[in-house]
DRENMARDREN-653207 format. One line per field, with one value per residue (C-alpha): residue number from 1; residue in three letters; chain; x, y, z negated. Coordinates in nm, 4 decimals, always signed. Layout:
<rs>
num = (NUM:...) .
residu = (ALA:...) .
chaine = (A:...) .
X = (X:...) .
Y = (Y:...) .
Z = (Z:...) .
</rs>
This chain:
<rs>
num = (1:2:3:4:5:6:7:8:9:10:11:12:13:14:15:16:17:18:19:20:21:22:23:24:25:26:27:28:29:30:31:32:33:34:35:36:37:38:39:40:41:42:43:44:45:46:47:48:49:50:51:52:53:54:55:56:57:58:59:60:61:62:63:64:65:66:67:68:69:70:71:72:73:74:75:76:77:78:79:80:81:82:83:84:85:86:87:88:89:90:91:92:93:94:95:96:97:98:99:100:101:102:103:104:105:106:107:108:109:110:111:112:113:114:115:116:117:118:119:120:121:122:123:124:125:126:127:128:129:130:131:132:133:134:135:136:137:138:139:140:141:142:143:144:145:146:147:148:149:150:151:152:153:154:155:156:157:158:159:160:161:162:163:164:165:166:167:168:169:170:171:172:173:174:175:176:177:178:179:180:181:182:183:184:185:186:187:188:189:190:191:192:193:194:195:196:197:198:199:200:201:202:203:204:205:206:207:208:209:210:211:212:213:214:215:216:217:218:219:220:221:222:223:224:225:226:227:228:229:230:231:232:233:234:235:236:237:238:239:240:241:242:243:244:245:246:247:248:249:250:251:252:253:254:255:256:257:258:259:260:261:262:263:264:265:266:267:268:269:270:271:272:273:274:275:276:277:278:279:280:281:282:283:284:285:286:287:288:289:290:291:292:293:294:295:296:297:298:299:300:301:302:303:304:305:306:307:308:309:310:311:312:313:314:315:316:317:318:319:320:321:322:323:324:325:326:327:328:329:330:331:332:333:334:335:336:337:338:339:340:341:342:343:344:345:346:347:348:349:350:351:352:353:354:355:356:357:358:359:360:361:362:363:364:365:366:367:368:369:370:371:372:373:374:375:376:377:378:379:380:381:382:383:384:385:386:387:388:389:390:391:392:393:394:395:396:397:398:399:400:401:402:403:404:405:406:407:408:409:410:411:412:413:414:415:416:417:418:419:420:421:422:423:424:425:426:427:428:429:430:431:432:433:434:435:436:437:438:439:440:441:442:443:444:445:446:447:448:449:450:451:452:453:454:455:456:457:458:459:460:461:462:463:464:465:466:467:468:469:470:471:472:473:474:475:476:477:478:479:480:481:482:483:484:485:486:487:488:489:490:491) .
residu = (MET:SER:GLY:GLY:ARG:ALA:LEU:LEU:GLY:GLY:ARG:ARG:ARG:GLY:SER:ASN:VAL:TRP:LEU:ARG:SER:ILE:ILE:VAL:ALA:PHE:VAL:VAL:LEU:PHE:VAL:TRP:LEU:GLN:LEU:MET:PHE:ALA:SER:LEU:GLY:ASP:THR:SER:ASP:ALA:GLY:GLY:GLY:ASP:TYR:ASN:ASP:SER:MET:ALA:ALA:ILE:LEU:SER:MET:VAL:PRO:SER:VAL:LEU:HIS:LYS:PHE:LEU:THR:PRO:ARG:PRO:ARG:ASN:SER:THR:GLY:ALA:LEU:ASN:GLY:SER:ALA:ALA:ALA:LEU:ALA:ALA:MET:ALA:ALA:LEU:ARG:GLY:GLY:LEU:ASN:LEU:SER:GLU:ILE:LYS:ARG:ASN:ILE:ALA:GLN:TYR:ASN:TYR:GLN:GLN:THR:VAL:TYR:ASN:GLU:ASP:ILE:PHE:GLY:PRO:LEU:GLN:ASN:ASP:SER:VAL:VAL:ILE:VAL:ILE:GLN:ILE:HIS:ASP:ARG:ILE:THR:TYR:LEU:ARG:HIS:LEU:ILE:VAL:SER:LEU:ALA:GLN:ALA:ARG:ASP:ILE:SER:THR:ALA:LEU:ILE:VAL:PHE:SER:HIS:ASP:TYR:TYR:ASP:GLU:GLU:ILE:ASN:SER:LEU:VAL:GLN:SER:ILE:ASP:PHE:CYS:LYS:VAL:ILE:GLN:ILE:PHE:TYR:PRO:TYR:SER:ILE:GLN:THR:HIS:PRO:HIS:GLU:TYR:PRO:GLY:GLU:ASP:PRO:ASN:ASP:CYS:PRO:ARG:ASP:ILE:GLN:ARG:GLU:GLU:ALA:LEU:VAL:ARG:LYS:CYS:ASN:ASN:ALA:LEU:TYR:PRO:ASP:LEU:TYR:GLY:HIS:TYR:ARG:GLU:ALA:LYS:PHE:THR:GLN:THR:LYS:HIS:HIS:TRP:TRP:TRP:LYS:ALA:ASN:ARG:VAL:PHE:ASN:GLN:LEU:ASP:VAL:THR:HIS:ASN:HIS:SER:GLY:LEU:VAL:VAL:PHE:LEU:GLU:GLU:ASP:HIS:TYR:VAL:ALA:GLU:ASP:PHE:ILE:HIS:VAL:LEU:LYS:LEU:MET:GLU:ARG:THR:CYS:GLN:THR:SER:CYS:ARG:HIS:CYS:ASN:ILE:LEU:SER:LEU:GLY:THR:TYR:LEU:LYS:THR:TYR:ASN:TYR:TYR:GLY:LYS:LYS:GLU:VAL:MET:ARG:ALA:MET:LYS:GLN:GLN:ASN:VAL:ALA:ALA:GLY:GLN:VAL:GLN:PRO:SER:TRP:SER:PHE:GLN:VAL:LEU:PRO:SER:LEU:TYR:GLN:HIS:THR:GLN:LYS:VAL:GLU:VAL:THR:PRO:TRP:MET:SER:SER:LYS:HIS:ASN:MET:GLY:MET:ALA:PHE:ASN:ARG:THR:THR:TRP:MET:LYS:ILE:VAL:GLY:CYS:ALA:ASP:TYR:PHE:CYS:LYS:TYR:ASP:ASP:TYR:ASN:TRP:ASP:TRP:SER:LEU:GLN:GLN:VAL:SER:GLN:ASN:CYS:LEU:LYS:GLN:LYS:LEU:HIS:ALA:MET:VAL:VAL:ARG:GLY:PRO:ARG:VAL:PHE:HIS:ILE:GLY:GLU:CYS:GLY:VAL:HIS:HIS:LYS:LYS:LYS:ASN:CYS:GLU:SER:THR:ALA:VAL:ILE:SER:LYS:VAL:GLN:LYS:VAL:LEU:LYS:VAL:ALA:LYS:ARG:HIS:LEU:TYR:PRO:ASP:TYR:LEU:THR:GLN:THR:TYR:VAL:THR:PRO:MET:LYS:LYS:THR:LYS:LEU:ARG:LYS:GLY:ASN:GLY:GLY:TRP:GLY:ASP:ARG:ARG:ASP:HIS:MET:LEU:CYS:MET:GLY:MET:THR:LEU:ARG) .
chaine = (A:A:A:A:A:A:A:A:A:A:A:A:A:A:A:A:A:A:A:A:A:A:A:A:A:A:A:A:A:A:A:A:A:A:A:A:A:A:A:A:A:A:A:A:A:A:A:A:A:A:A:A:A:A:A:A:A:A:A:A:A:A:A:A:A:A:A:A:A:A:A:A:A:A:A:A:A:A:A:A:A:A:A:A:A:A:A:A:A:A:A:A:A:A:A:A:A:A:A:A:A:A:A:A:A:A:A:A:A:A:A:A:A:A:A:A:A:A:A:A:A:A:A:A:A:A:A:A:A:A:A:A:A:A:A:A:A:A:A:A:A:A:A:A:A:A:A:A:A:A:A:A:A:A:A:A:A:A:A:A:A:A:A:A:A:A:A:A:A:A:A:A:A:A:A:A:A:A:A:A:A:A:A:A:A:A:A:A:A:A:A:A:A:A:A:A:A:A:A:A:A:A:A:A:A:A:A:A:A:A:A:A:A:A:A:A:A:A:A:A:A:A:A:A:A:A:A:A:A:A:A:A:A:A:A:A:A:A:A:A:A:A:A:A:A:A:A:A:A:A:A:A:A:A:A:A:A:A:A:A:A:A:A:A:A:A:A:A:A:A:A:A:A:A:A:A:A:A:A:A:A:A:A:A:A:A:A:A:A:A:A:A:A:A:A:A:A:A:A:A:A:A:A:A:A:A:A:A:A:A:A:A:A:A:A:A:A:A:A:A:A:A:A:A:A:A:A:A:A:A:A:A:A:A:A:A:A:A:A:A:A:A:A:A:A:A:A:A:A:A:A:A:A:A:A:A:A:A:A:A:A:A:A:A:A:A:A:A:A:A:A:A:A:A:A:A:A:A:A:A:A:A:A:A:A:A:A:A:A:A:A:A:A:A:A:A:A:A:A:A:A:A:A:A:A:A:A:A:A:A:A:A:A:A:A:A:A:A:A:A:A:A:A:A:A:A:A:A:A:A:A:A:A:A:A:A:A:A:A:A:A:A:A:A:A:A:A:A:A:A:A:A:A:A:A:A:A:A:A:A:A:A:A:A:A:A:A:A:A:A:A:A:A:A:A:A:A:A:A:A:A:A:A:A:A:A:A:A:A:A:A) .
X = (+4.5481:+4.5201:+4.1472:+4.1209:+4.3002:+4.0711:+3.7677:+3.8995:+3.9733:+3.6203:+3.4787:+3.6938:+3.5867:+3.2246:+3.2725:+3.4330:+3.1508:+2.8974:+3.0867:+3.1136:+2.7421:+2.6666:+2.8976:+2.7401:+2.3916:+2.4907:+2.6342:+2.3208:+2.1008:+2.3135:+2.2937:+1.9177:+1.8676:+2.0753:+1.8630:+1.5443:+1.6560:+1.7622:+1.4253:+1.2447:+1.4507:+1.3179:+0.9681:+0.8195:+0.9003:+0.8317:+1.1288:+0.9674:+1.2364:+1.0242:+0.8173:+0.5196:+0.5522:+0.5481:+0.2926:+0.1348:+0.0852:-0.0600:-0.2990:-0.4130:-0.5416:-0.7317:-1.0681:-1.0107:-1.2536:-1.0099:-0.6982:-0.7610:-0.6510:-0.3165:-0.2392:-0.0895:-0.3100:-0.1816:-0.0519:-0.3092:-0.6022:-0.8703:-1.1531:-1.1407:-1.1553:-1.4692:-1.5508:-1.4388:-1.1747:-0.9342:-0.9878:-0.9291:-0.6051:-0.5228:-0.5669:-0.3174:-0.0801:-0.0990:+0.0163:+0.2966:+0.3281:+0.2440:+0.4559:+0.4458:+0.1887:-0.0460:-0.0115:-0.0956:-0.3936:-0.5267:-0.4807:-0.6732:-0.9507:-0.9821:-0.9994:-1.2577:-1.4846:-1.4916:-1.6206:-1.7589:-1.7224:-1.9908:-2.2321:-2.4966:-2.4527:-2.4240:-2.6221:-2.5318:-2.3167:-2.5178:-2.4413:-2.3545:-2.1405:-1.7670:-1.5383:-1.1970:-0.9182:-0.6033:-0.2840:-0.0973:+0.2456:+0.3740:+0.3973:+0.1441:+0.2368:+0.1260:-0.1772:-0.2973:-0.2995:-0.4713:-0.7464:-0.7853:-0.8207:-1.0792:-1.2734:-1.3151:-1.4387:-1.7990:-2.0206:-1.7562:-2.0317:-2.1722:-1.8412:-1.6741:-1.3015:-1.1125:-0.7789:-0.5543:-0.2546:+0.0664:+0.2011:+0.0192:+0.0523:-0.1795:-0.1293:-0.2369:-0.5311:-0.6410:-0.6187:-0.8231:-1.0865:-1.1240:-1.2653:-1.6200:-1.7116:-1.7863:-1.7951:-1.4591:-1.3272:-0.9746:-0.8194:-0.4714:-0.2439:-0.1647:+0.1648:+0.3682:+0.7349:+0.6272:+0.4410:+0.7036:+1.0340:+1.2521:+1.0663:+0.9177:+0.7564:+0.9860:+1.3622:+1.4461:+1.8046:+1.8642:+1.7411:+2.0011:+2.1544:+2.0438:+2.3761:+2.5157:+2.6009:+2.3740:+2.6651:+2.7597:+2.3930:+2.3692:+2.6789:+2.5354:+2.2000:+2.0137:+1.6341:+1.5761:+1.9055:+1.7261:+1.5186:+1.7095:+1.5287:+1.5971:+1.8913:+2.0485:+1.9397:+1.7514:+1.4355:+1.4219:+1.1171:+1.0806:+1.0250:+0.8051:+0.5629:+0.4049:+0.2945:+0.1663:-0.0265:-0.1849:-0.3059:-0.4313:-0.6312:-0.7952:-0.8988:-1.0282:-1.2294:-1.3970:-1.4370:-1.4177:-1.5616:-1.9254:-1.9805:-1.8664:-1.9907:-2.2673:-2.1106:-2.0682:-1.9766:-1.6378:-1.3445:-1.0726:-0.7186:-0.5118:-0.1958:-0.1046:+0.0970:-0.1776:-0.3909:-0.7323:-0.9124:-1.2496:-1.4363:-1.2695:-1.5893:-1.7878:-1.5356:-1.5189:-1.8958:-1.8899:-1.6207:-1.8242:-2.1345:-1.9268:-1.7837:-2.1306:-2.2476:-1.9465:-1.6498:-1.7712:-1.4228:-1.2811:-1.2375:-1.0031:-1.0508:-0.7391:-0.7628:-0.3941:-0.0958:+0.2744:+0.3101:+0.4991:+0.2773:-0.0738:-0.2696:-0.6379:-0.6211:-0.8556:-0.7652:-0.7741:-0.5386:-0.3088:-0.2827:-0.2355:+0.0424:+0.2144:+0.1989:+0.3447:+0.6256:+0.6754:+0.7203:+0.5461:+0.3316:+0.5888:+0.8525:+0.6590:+0.8364:+0.6553:+0.7353:+0.5767:+0.5794:+0.2276:+0.3597:+0.1080:+0.1154:-0.1664:-0.1872:-0.2719:-0.4808:-0.6975:-1.0008:-1.0459:-1.3167:-1.0857:-1.0159:-0.7966:-0.8814:-0.5708:-0.4359:-0.3577:+0.0113:+0.1468:+0.3917:+0.1337:-0.2089:-0.1548:-0.2287:-0.5835:-0.7121:-1.0588:-1.2416:-1.5463:-1.6103:-1.6512:-1.2982:-1.1642:-1.3095:-1.1190:-0.7973:-0.8233:-0.8888:-0.5317:-0.3805:-0.1012:+0.0227:+0.0194:+0.1610:+0.4341:+0.5625:+0.9187:+0.8575:+0.8048:+0.5834:+0.2084:+0.1466:+0.4021:+0.2447:-0.0958:+0.0515:+0.1613:-0.1970:-0.3329:-0.0937:-0.0568:-0.3746:-0.6826:-0.8794:-0.9804:-0.6779:-0.7069:-0.8045:-0.7978:-0.9955:-0.7528:-0.8527:-0.6145:-0.6613:-0.5475:-0.7737:-0.5207:-0.1727:+0.1373:+0.2747:+0.5272:+0.8919:+1.0105:+0.9020:+1.0245:+1.2543:+1.3416:+1.4887:+1.5641:+1.7340:+1.4002:+1.1115:+0.8614:+0.8814:+0.5553:+0.6773:+0.4888:+0.1731:+0.1795:+0.2231:-0.0673:-0.2867:-0.1979:-0.2674:-0.6114:-0.6881:-0.6099:-0.8030:-1.1142:-1.3291:-1.2410:-1.3547:-1.6873:-1.7174:-2.0629:-1.9409:-1.6286:-1.4619:-1.2870:-0.9705:-0.8358:-0.4640:-0.3132:+0.0411:+0.2904:+0.4167:+0.2940:+0.3969:+0.5963:+0.6244:+0.9864:+1.1093:+1.0256:+1.2325:+1.2996:+1.2787:+1.0071:+1.1816:+1.1246:+0.8693:+0.7464:+0.6255:+0.4433:+0.2715:+0.1784:+0.0325:-0.1673:-0.2820:-0.4339:-0.6286:-1.0061:-1.2038) .
Y = (+4.6873:+4.8322:+4.8819:+4.5144:+4.4109:+4.6408:+4.4889:+4.1365:+4.2262:+4.3643:+4.0416:+3.8372:+4.0526:+4.0133:+3.6417:+3.6216:+3.8186:+3.5899:+3.2805:+3.4145:+3.4855:+3.1287:+2.9930:+3.2161:+3.1160:+2.7499:+2.7838:+2.9642:+2.6960:+2.4209:+2.5763:+2.6288:+2.2653:+2.1490:+2.3570:+2.2249:+1.8636:+1.9267:+2.0761:+1.7869:+1.5459:+1.6966:+1.8166:+1.7880:+1.8200:+1.4512:+1.3831:+1.2371:+1.1345:+1.1833:+1.4788:+1.2500:+1.1280:+1.4770:+1.5849:+1.8131:+1.5159:+1.3079:+1.5855:+1.6129:+1.2537:+1.3182:+1.5002:+1.8528:+1.8010:+1.5429:+1.7596:+1.8636:+1.5194:+1.5547:+1.9044:+1.9466:+2.1658:+2.4775:+2.3955:+2.6250:+2.4632:+2.3217:+2.2712:+1.8900:+1.8581:+1.8044:+1.9314:+1.6256:+1.6457:+1.4511:+1.7014:+1.9974:+1.8354:+1.7878:+2.1601:+2.2289:+1.9775:+2.1539:+2.4719:+2.3350:+1.9556:+1.6982:+1.5267:+1.1518:+1.1534:+1.3692:+1.1342:+0.8351:+1.0177:+1.1080:+0.7526:+0.6156:+0.8688:+0.7890:+0.4174:+0.4712:+0.7090:+0.5038:+0.8035:+0.7129:+1.0181:+1.0844:+0.8275:+1.1004:+1.1483:+0.7889:+0.6028:+0.3019:+0.0166:-0.2543:-0.6235:-0.6578:-0.3430:-0.3754:-0.2818:-0.1576:-0.1770:+0.0212:-0.0251:+0.3064:+0.4060:+0.7474:+0.7511:+1.0253:+1.0781:+0.7262:+0.7518:+1.0611:+0.8716:+0.5701:+0.7985:+0.9544:+0.6105:+0.5093:+0.8306:+0.7334:+0.3802:+0.3055:+0.2334:+0.3632:+0.5616:+0.2336:+0.1248:+0.1864:+0.2629:+0.1750:+0.3551:+0.1635:+0.3711:+0.2730:+0.6272:+0.9317:+1.2286:+1.5281:+1.5876:+1.2294:+1.2658:+1.5840:+1.4141:+1.1141:+1.3310:+1.5386:+1.2374:+1.3174:+1.0312:+0.7501:+0.6515:+0.6595:+0.5478:+0.5708:+0.3159:+0.3404:+0.0476:+0.1219:-0.0676:+0.1119:+0.2034:+0.5675:+0.5353:+0.3032:+0.4429:+0.3239:+0.0195:-0.2995:-0.3368:-0.0584:-0.0662:-0.1173:-0.0031:-0.3380:-0.5488:-0.7681:-0.6269:-0.8149:-0.9803:-1.0557:-1.4204:-1.6004:-1.6758:-1.3097:-1.2120:-1.4467:-1.2870:-0.9397:-1.0526:-0.8434:-0.8722:-1.1335:-1.3240:-1.6585:-1.5986:-1.5460:-1.6448:-1.9626:-1.7916:-1.6782:-1.3135:-1.1036:-0.9054:-0.5712:-0.3680:-0.2017:-0.5438:-0.7006:-0.4061:-0.4774:-0.8304:-0.7147:-0.4309:-0.6576:-0.9056:-0.6309:-0.4492:-0.7715:-0.8632:-0.5125:-0.4881:-0.8269:-0.8317:-0.4858:-0.2125:-0.1316:-0.0353:-0.3789:-0.5897:-0.7585:-0.7252:-1.0570:-0.9245:-0.8876:-0.7104:-0.5971:-0.5461:-0.2728:-0.0827:+0.2833:+0.2264:+0.0507:+0.1944:+0.0601:+0.0426:+0.2158:-0.1152:-0.3000:-0.3149:-0.4316:-0.7096:-0.8034:-0.8467:-1.0481:-1.2742:-1.3175:-1.4253:-1.6625:-1.8245:-1.8791:-2.0599:-2.2454:-2.2270:-2.2955:-2.3821:-2.0430:-1.8415:-1.5613:-1.3233:-1.1582:-0.8401:-0.7747:-0.9467:-0.8739:-0.9147:-0.6293:-0.6245:-0.4843:-0.4990:-0.5348:-0.5859:-0.8079:-1.0287:-0.7469:-0.5331:-0.8324:-0.8988:-0.5309:-0.4949:-0.8132:-0.6903:-0.3540:-0.5174:-0.7861:-1.0565:-1.3784:-1.3984:-1.5989:-1.3324:-1.0503:-0.9761:-0.8463:-0.4887:-0.1636:-0.0332:-0.1464:-0.4442:-0.7218:-1.0481:-1.2308:-1.5387:-1.3281:-1.0371:-1.1397:-1.1574:-0.9279:-1.1474:-1.4448:-1.5582:-1.8366:-2.0696:-2.1846:-2.2673:-1.9381:-1.8462:-1.5706:-1.4364:-1.4119:-1.3478:-1.1101:-0.7839:-0.6550:-0.9736:-1.0025:-1.2484:-1.2548:-1.3251:-1.7005:-1.7249:-1.4994:-1.7173:-2.0124:-1.8102:-1.6678:-2.0183:-2.0936:-1.7977:-2.0122:-2.0967:-1.7317:-1.5778:-1.8307:-1.8965:-1.7631:-1.5254:-1.1502:-1.1410:-1.1571:-1.3229:-1.6002:-1.6547:-1.6829:-1.9422:-2.1373:-2.1233:-2.2485:-2.5382:-2.6635:-2.5766:-2.5327:-2.8433:-2.6717:-2.4826:-2.1311:-2.1236:-1.8044:-1.6759:-1.4448:-1.1921:-1.2038:-0.8400:-0.6741:-0.4251:-0.3398:-0.2134:-0.1631:+0.1909:+0.2059:+0.2492:+0.2187:+0.0340:-0.1710:-0.3829:-0.1491:+0.1995:+0.4004:+0.7327:+0.9011:+0.7430:+1.0038:+0.9165:+0.9368:+0.7374:+0.4171:+0.6120:+0.7732:+0.4362:+0.2830:+0.5779:+0.5246:+0.1515:+0.2142:+0.4765:+0.2272:-0.0440:+0.1636:+0.0056:-0.3419:-0.2791:-0.3806:-0.7381:-0.8992:-1.2458:-1.4359:-1.7327:-1.9659:-2.1638:-2.4040:-2.3975:-2.7056:-2.6617:-2.8701:-3.0141:-3.0090:-2.6815:-2.7309:-2.4381:-2.3495:-2.2567:-1.9017:-1.5916:-1.5461:-1.2176:-1.3600:-1.5725:-1.3363:-1.4767:-1.1260:-1.0998:-1.4324:-1.3122:-0.9703:-1.1277:-1.3840:-1.1104:-0.9170:-1.2225:-1.2021:-1.5208) .
Z = (+5.4413:+5.0959:+5.1590:+5.2541:+4.9324:+4.7365:+4.9041:+4.8376:+4.4742:+4.4392:+4.5750:+4.3363:+4.0432:+4.1484:+4.1848:+3.8392:+3.6827:+3.8476:+3.7300:+3.3754:+3.3754:+3.4783:+3.2054:+2.9399:+3.0514:+3.0431:+2.6904:+2.5703:+2.7270:+2.5721:+2.2240:+2.2620:+2.3627:+2.0666:+1.8304:+1.9868:+1.9534:+1.5953:+1.5111:+1.6756:+1.4721:+1.1479:+1.2209:+0.8763:+0.5137:+0.4907:+0.7163:+1.0263:+1.2743:+1.5839:+1.6939:+1.7521:+1.3935:+1.2444:+0.9914:+1.2531:+1.4857:+1.2034:+1.1049:+1.4653:+1.4434:+1.1193:+1.1062:+0.9804:+0.6925:+0.5508:+0.5709:+0.2112:+0.0939:+0.2727:+0.1522:-0.1965:-0.4117:-0.5890:-0.9346:-1.0959:-0.9133:-1.1413:-0.8947:-0.9008:-1.2777:-1.4745:-1.8207:-2.0161:-2.2848:-2.0643:-1.7831:-2.0149:-2.1216:-1.7549:-1.6948:-1.9705:-1.8150:-1.4802:-1.6481:-1.8585:-1.8722:-2.1380:-2.3946:-2.4503:-2.7295:-2.5225:-2.2246:-2.4449:-2.5901:-2.2457:-2.1195:-2.4157:-2.3553:-1.9850:-2.0610:-2.3348:-2.1421:-1.8187:-1.6253:-1.2826:-1.0595:-0.7944:-0.9373:-0.9497:-0.5736:-0.4490:-0.7123:-0.9274:-0.8020:-0.6273:-0.6609:-0.2930:-0.2882:-0.2322:-0.5198:-0.4056:-0.6649:-0.5854:-0.7871:-0.8110:-0.9363:-0.8273:-0.4462:-0.3846:-0.0183:+0.0734:-0.1543:+0.0314:+0.3603:+0.2077:+0.0789:+0.4240:+0.5808:+0.3201:+0.3797:+0.7470:+0.6743:+0.7608:+0.4570:+0.2157:+0.0416:-0.0936:-0.2451:-0.5788:-0.5795:-0.8969:-0.9165:-1.1546:-1.2665:-1.4425:-1.4251:-1.5614:-1.3275:-1.3114:-0.9393:-0.8692:-1.1078:-0.9351:-0.5946:-0.7091:-0.8748:-0.5577:-0.3702:-0.2604:-0.0257:-0.2749:-0.6417:-0.8194:-1.1578:-1.2997:-1.5333:-1.6856:-1.7698:-2.1354:-2.1693:-1.9035:-1.8971:-1.8970:-2.2267:-2.3810:-2.2521:-2.5428:-2.6682:-2.5278:-2.2743:-2.1576:-2.2053:-2.5721:-2.6491:-2.8194:-2.5259:-2.3597:-2.0394:-1.7284:-1.6425:-1.9853:-2.0573:-2.3023:-2.5366:-2.5581:-2.6015:-2.9007:-3.0526:-2.9971:-3.1382:-2.8814:-2.8935:-2.6241:-2.6461:-2.6602:-2.3463:-2.0225:-1.7028:-1.5067:-1.3349:-1.6623:-1.6293:-1.8826:-1.8116:-1.6329:-1.7288:-1.3883:-1.2306:-1.4974:-1.5017:-1.1626:-1.2572:-1.5965:-1.4313:-1.1706:-1.4333:-1.6663:-1.3975:-1.2705:-1.6244:-1.6871:-1.3657:-1.4062:-1.7832:-1.9421:-1.7231:-1.7816:-1.4175:-1.2891:-1.5795:-1.3793:-1.0362:-0.8534:-0.5093:-0.3444:-0.5063:-0.2641:-0.3923:-0.2279:-0.3162:-0.2838:+0.0346:+0.2308:+0.5116:+0.6177:+0.9505:+0.9690:+1.0050:+0.7174:+0.5083:+0.8120:+0.8799:+0.5123:+0.4938:+0.8157:+0.6705:+0.3521:+0.5485:+0.7603:+0.4476:+0.3060:+0.6185:+0.7519:+0.5151:+0.1643:+0.0404:+0.1441:-0.1745:-0.0683:+0.2232:+0.3646:+0.5710:+0.6323:+0.7887:+0.7925:+1.1687:+1.3319:+1.6420:+1.6044:+1.9287:+2.0034:+2.3798:+2.5778:+2.8758:+3.1306:+2.9235:+2.8749:+3.2502:+3.3270:+3.0701:+3.1891:+3.5490:+3.4522:+3.2544:+3.5203:+3.2558:+3.1609:+2.8519:+2.6594:+2.7186:+2.5591:+2.2325:+1.9246:+1.8267:+1.7156:+2.0740:+2.1729:+2.3658:+2.4068:+2.2163:+2.3982:+2.1763:+1.8726:+1.9928:+2.2831:+2.0557:+1.7598:+1.6071:+1.5505:+1.1937:+1.0615:+0.7751:+0.5949:+0.2491:+0.0747:+0.0861:-0.1341:+0.1232:+0.4026:+0.2539:-0.0382:+0.1440:+0.1417:-0.0183:-0.1671:-0.3900:-0.6172:-0.9846:-0.9261:-0.7910:-1.0645:-1.3399:-1.1975:-1.1783:-1.5294:-1.6611:-1.5530:-1.7380:-1.8850:-1.5364:-1.4352:-1.7519:-1.8268:-1.4754:-1.4439:-1.1579:-1.1852:-0.8729:-0.9265:-0.5899:-0.6462:-0.9873:-0.8221:-0.5867:-0.8945:-1.0246:-0.6921:-0.6474:-1.0022:-1.1904:-0.9730:-0.8803:-0.5567:-0.4299:-0.2966:+0.0701:+0.2710:+0.5640:+0.7408:+1.0060:+1.3036:+1.3999:+1.0738:+0.8980:+0.6279:+0.7148:+0.5046:+0.5501:+0.2661:+0.3572:-0.0024:-0.3123:-0.6051:-0.3880:-0.1020:-0.1058:+0.2061:+0.2535:+0.3114:+0.1236:+0.2397:+0.6102:+0.8004:+1.1008:+1.0156:+0.9300:+1.2726:+1.4423:+1.2521:+1.3490:+1.7157:+1.6927:+1.5443:+1.8062:+2.0837:+1.8975:+1.8403:+2.1100:+1.9834:+1.6252:+1.4634:+1.5985:+1.5952:+1.4964:+1.3953:+1.5628:+1.3191:+1.3768:+1.1169:+1.0519:+0.8926:+0.7609:+0.9594:+0.6338:+0.2797:+0.1222:-0.1931:-0.4280:-0.4785:-0.8197:-0.9174:-0.8544:-1.2244:-1.4124:-1.6368:-1.8983:-2.1899:-2.4344:-2.5064:-2.1454:-2.1806:-2.4973:-2.3583:-2.0446:-2.2409:-2.4798:-2.1890:-2.0720:-2.1130:-2.0467) .
</rs>
């Protein structure tokens, strides 16, 4: 009997040991899975929220020869700098940083020298070459990806890229000067907040606070007390700078740079948080030829849209996707998840002709010197319109000054994408996220066989009702801004 109890106790002890082992193994597995999920949730220094959006995944979709543009260079690296005085100063800055007077001096020297990098390799700018003007502040992460996308564009070696800076940064300079796939020139907006931190056009200590009442401003006798905007607010330098910079760079490219002095071809306007498709130059040239033959009144070409669905599927792919989803075409909702929106993306060669609208056609837009001369002739309408947005101000020019309003030819399958998660108006917890970049890469990979169309099919879009320009967004009531803007105008 006692032997039986001993045997039973042994079995129970064995069973308990086995059960404890299972529990321990389960706990270990649970902890391991938690750690794995945690690591997948933060797979890059840039803060990608999805393993597929990690920097490693992004790099895997970029040719290895271009990884150098995505990898920060050592702070003591001087390989990308030339022997100019500005470059020697840049080397010193890499070692220890520059003070304000040195930054101003370097900016003045860059603007005076007008050095065109790689001109000895790719030759002088041709009249039919595309000039790409990129407005840059300080978001180097996005800029790196834009450069990578440009490097993969066909015929980029024939183009000139103008990098227009309103923030002087040696890491950005080094990145720009490392470009080896086309001609490059840097220009620096000389009236930036960085170079005027405590005086106009920066924040003067005696400027009126944004929300102060006009009566109190007059009592205080602050600098701009007489000039609130149409909503009763006073200027904020961080908002006015973007419009000033846009107007300055356009004037400089068309009227001041030696390299573009006689250029009459297309000038494309991009920003640091854009991303281009590899055939964007091909499509741009095709749009230009189409305008010359069948849309003479089109004076702006738009390569980007703000639609959230980017698909390049044909009819077979549409039917297959609809069958898989078991839904009708009208029920397919736009999203970033590669769902199909048949009415927009059955044909990649489709373009729309429509009156230019600032909120829809300002991304990746291009025009030539003829159009610019008409715009700059309306400088008063641009510079004195009480709106701190350059595109709204351009809408004012189109609707209230130009005899022939701006008309856009807009490509339906976008060739320019917006990848920025943060900017002047929007701040997120993590402004270095690569999630959107990864999605754009995937879209372009799927779209690859639909790129490089041989011809364009035009559709004319007539607004359902006459568009009436609403009053401006304000932020531009200060007479000093009007004067600075007009002073930068070159006709």
